[in-house]
C-alpha positions in Angstrom: 111.1 91.9 117.3 112.6 94.7 119.7 114.6 95.7 115.5 111.1 95.8 114.1 109.9 97.8 117.0 113.3 100.3 115.9 112.4 100.7 113.0 109.1 101.4 113.8 110.0 104.3 115.5 113.5 106.0 113.7 109.9 105.7 110.9 108.2 108.1 113.1 110.4 110.4 113.9 111.4 110.6 109.9 107.7 111.0 109.2 107.6 114.0 111.5 110.2 115.9 110.4 109.7 115.4 107.2 106.4 117.0 108.1 108.2 119.4 110.0 110.5 120.0 106.4 108.8 123.0 103.8 110.2 122.1 101.0 107.7 118.8 101.8 105.1 120.2 103.8 102.3 123.0 103.1 100.2 123.9 106.5 96.7 123.5 106.0 96.5 120.5 103.4 96.2 117.3 104.9 98.3 115.8 101.9 101.3 116.6 103.2 101.1 113.6 105.5 100.9 112.1 102.6 104.4 113.3 100.7 105.9 113.7 103.9 105.6 109.8 104.2 106.5 109.4 100.3 109.4 111.4 101.4 110.7 109.1 103.6 110.1 105.9 101.4 111.8 107.2 99.1 114.7 108.4 101.0 115.4 104.7 102.5 118.2 103.2 100.6 116.2 99.9 100.8 116.2 97.7 97.4 112.4 98.3 97.5 112.8 102.1 96.8 115.7 101.4 94.3 112.6 98.5 92.7 109.7 101.5 92.3 112.3 103.7 90.6 113.5 101.0 88.3 109.6 99.8 88.0 108.3 103.3 87.6 110.3 105.9 85.8 108.4 108.4 85.9 108.4 112.2 87.3 105.2 112.7 88.5 103.1 116.8 89.0 100.0 116.6 92.3 98.2 119.9 91.8 96.0 119.4 95.2 94.1 121.9 96.6 92.5 121.6 100.2 88.7 123.2 101.5 89.9 126.9 101.8 90.5 126.9 98.2 94.2 126.8 98.7 96.5 125.2 96.0 99.8 123.4 96.2 101.1 121.5 93.9 104.2 118.7 94.2 106.0 116.4 92.4 107.2 112.8 92.9 110.3 112.4 90.9 110.1 108.5 90.1 112.6 108.8 87.1 116.1 109.2 88.1 115.8 110.9 92.6 113.2 109.0 93.7 112.5 112.2 96.2 109.3 114.6 96.5 109.1 118.3 96.5 106.9 121.6 96.6 106.8 123.6 94.2 107.4 127.0 95.1 103.7 129.3 94.0 104.3 130.7 90.7 108.2 128.4 90.1 107.5 125.3 87.4 108.2 121.8 88.2 111.6 120.4 88.1 111.9 117.7 86.5 109.2 118.7 83.7 107.1 116.3 85.4 105.7 113.2 82.9 102.3 112.9 84.9 99.6 115.5 86.4 97.6 114.6 88.8 94.5 117.6 90.0 92.1 116.5 92.5 91.3 118.2 96.1 92.8 117.4 99.3 90.3 115.7 100.8 90.9 113.0 98.1 93.9 112.6 97.8 93.8 111.3 101.6 91.2 109.2 99.9 93.1 107.5 97.5 96.2 106.7 100.2 94.4 105.6 102.6 92.0 103.8 100.1 88.7 104.8 101.4 88.6 106.0 97.5 89.1 104.4 94.3 90.8 105.7 91.8 89.4 104.8 88.6 85.6 106.1 90.1 87.4 109.0 91.2 88.7 109.3 87.6 85.1 108.7 86.1 83.3 111.5 88.6 85.3 114.1 87.6 87.3 115.1 90.4 90.5 113.3 89.5 92.2 115.0 86.4 95.0 113.2 85.1 97.3 114.7 82.0 100.0 113.0 80.5 99.8 108.7 79.9 97.2 107.7 82.4 98.8 104.0 82.6 101.8 105.5 84.6 99.7 107.7 87.0 97.7 104.2 87.8 100.8 102.9 88.4 101.0 106.3 90.6 99.0 103.2 92.8 101.9 101.4 93.8 103.9 104.0 96.2 101.0 104.7 98.2 99.7 100.9 98.4 103.8 100.1 99.1 103.3 101.9 102.3 99.6 102.2 102.7 99.3 100.8 106.4 101.0 103.6 107.6 100.2 106.0 105.3 96.3 105.0 107.0 97.8 105.5 110.5 99.2 109.1 109.6 96.6 110.5 107.7 93.9 109.8 110.1 91.4 108.2 107.7 88.1 109.8 109.5 85.3 111.5 107.3 84.8 114.7 107.1 82.5 117.9 107.4 81.2 119.6 104.4 82.9 122.5 103.5 85.1 122.6 106.5 87.8 121.2 105.1 88.5 119.7 109.3 88.7 115.9 110.0 86.3 114.7 112.1 85.3 111.8 114.6 83.0 109.8 111.8 83.3 105.9 112.7 83.8 103.8 109.5 85.0 104.4 105.7 83.1 107.7 102.8 82.0 105.8 100.2 82.2 107.0 96.3 
């Protein structure tokens, strides 16, 4: 029992550290919390990480736009290294992505927390995918691997209209 609690505390500290890492976190983006947690998962020397990387063999690029119209780009390398990084404005991602996924910040958090269905978002053209669609759908493996932690860090509450800020609404948003 004490071991699992200390592992949770260590995980919390690692996520907080990742949120302060400019190579992972971008101010003004709720999705930063998602990518910070994915980064912690992928930096773990555990066998689940190795299995995920071996299964996926794909480099993902996420282009996210927040409520203020700002854009940020993250690359999740699941081909070789198993790492997350922010692509600085105006630079090309390295390694080159196999799949590019574009969406807004709110939808990214909704997908990660399980509030939104990826197929419904895609059908509604709220998620744009370039590259292999089957590989794009595999990204859910990363997210569902740590969904409970993602939910606690992402704070999946209903957003208010155009403000781009979380409000204290109850229940899950419907798509």
